[in-house]
C-alpha positions in Angstrom: -41.0 -5.1 -16.1 -38.7 -2.3 -17.1 -39.0 -0.5 -13.7 -37.6 -3.6 -12.0 -34.9 -3.9 -14.5 -33.9 0.1 -13.6 -34.2 -0.7 -10.1 -31.8 -3.5 -10.0 -29.5 -1.6 -12.2 -29.4 1.2 -9.7 -29.2 -1.0 -6.6 -26.3 -3.0 -7.9 -24.7 0.5 -9.0 -25.1 1.6 -5.5 -23.8 -1.8 -4.2 -20.6 -1.1 -6.3 -20.4 2.4 -5.2 -20.4 1.3 -1.6 -17.6 -1.2 -1.9 -15.4 1.3 -3.4 -15.8 3.8 -0.5 -16.0 1.1 2.3 -13.4 2.0 5.1 -10.1 0.5 4.9 -9.8 -2.8 7.1 -6.2 -2.8 9.3 -6.8 -6.6 9.9 -7.1 -7.3 6.3 -4.1 -5.1 5.8 -2.3 -7.0 8.6 -2.9 -10.1 6.4 -1.7 -8.5 3.1 1.4 -7.4 4.9 2.5 -11.1 5.4 3.3 -11.1 1.6 5.4 -7.8 2.5 7.3 -9.6 5.3 9.2 -11.8 2.9 11.4 -8.5 2.5 10.1 -5.9 5.2 9.6 -6.2 9.0 6.8 -4.2 10.5 8.3 -3.9 14.2 11.8 -2.7 15.2 13.8 -5.9 14.7 17.7 -6.6 14.3 17.0 -9.2 11.7 18.8 -8.2 8.4 16.2 -8.0 5.7 16.3 -7.2 1.8 14.0 -4.3 2.4 13.8 -1.7 5.1 11.6 -1.9 8.2 8.4 -0.5 7.7 7.5 0.5 11.2 6.7 4.2 11.1 6.8 4.4 7.3 3.5 6.5 7.1 4.8 10.2 7.1 8.4 9.3 6.9 10.6 10.7 4.1 11.5 8.0 1.3 14.9 6.5 1.8 15.5 7.6 5.3 15.8 4.3 7.3 19.5 4.6 8.7 21.8 1.9 7.3 19.7 0.7 4.3 21.2 1.0 1.0 18.3 2.3 -1.1 18.1 2.6 -4.9 19.1 5.7 -6.6 15.3 6.2 -7.6 14.3 6.1 -3.9 17.1 8.3 -2.7 16.4 10.8 -5.3 12.5 10.5 -4.9 12.3 13.5 -2.5 8.9 12.4 -1.3 7.4 11.7 2.3 5.3 8.5 2.5 1.6 9.7 2.2 -1.3 7.9 1.8 -1.5 9.2 -1.7 2.0 8.2 -2.6 1.8 4.7 -0.9 -1.3 4.0 -2.8 0.2 5.0 -6.1 3.6 3.1 -5.3 1.8 -0.2 -3.9 -0.2 -0.4 -7.2 2.9 -0.5 -9.6 6.4 0.3 -7.9 8.3 0.4 -11.0 5.6 3.0 -12.9 5.5 5.0 -9.7 9.3 5.1 -9.2 11.3 3.9 -12.4 14.5 2.4 -11.3 13.6 1.4 -7.7 14.9 -2.2 -6.9 11.9 -3.4 -5.0 11.2 -6.8 -6.7 7.5 -6.5 -6.1 4.8 -6.4 -9.2 2.4 -4.4 -7.1 -1.1 -4.6 -5.8 -3.5 -4.0 -8.6 -6.7 -4.4 -6.1 -7.2 -0.9 -4.8 -9.2 -2.3 -1.7 -6.1 -4.4 -1.0 -3.9 -1.2 -1.2 -6.3 0.8 1.2 -6.3 -2.1 3.7 -2.4 -2.3 3.6 -2.0 1.5 4.0 -4.4 1.3 6.9 -2.3 -1.4 8.7 1.1 0.5 7.7 -0.6 3.6 9.5 -0.9 1.6 12.6 2.9 0.9 13.0 4.2 3.7 14.7 
């Protein structure tokens, strides 16, 4: 009986570990982006938005979309949007860059952040 309990515990731990390391899903990321679309676009459009266009955001310097008025926090960030920076920022924008004006509480779910970032990487 003890061996069965240990086995079940180990397989549960292995399943949980596998879930953490599962590859990001760009289709789920596209669906998550629907929340972002209230303020951001994922393609070049002439429609005015509260937030900058996110086409090409991955690898782009922060606060670099021409004509968009960024917060002082983003203008002074001196960062490029890498996977690590986006992961931190999307988790809690205010904690990652205090003083930014994005009215988004963040995505606490790490898998959702990975999926969203995978989608953002496709927007080149």
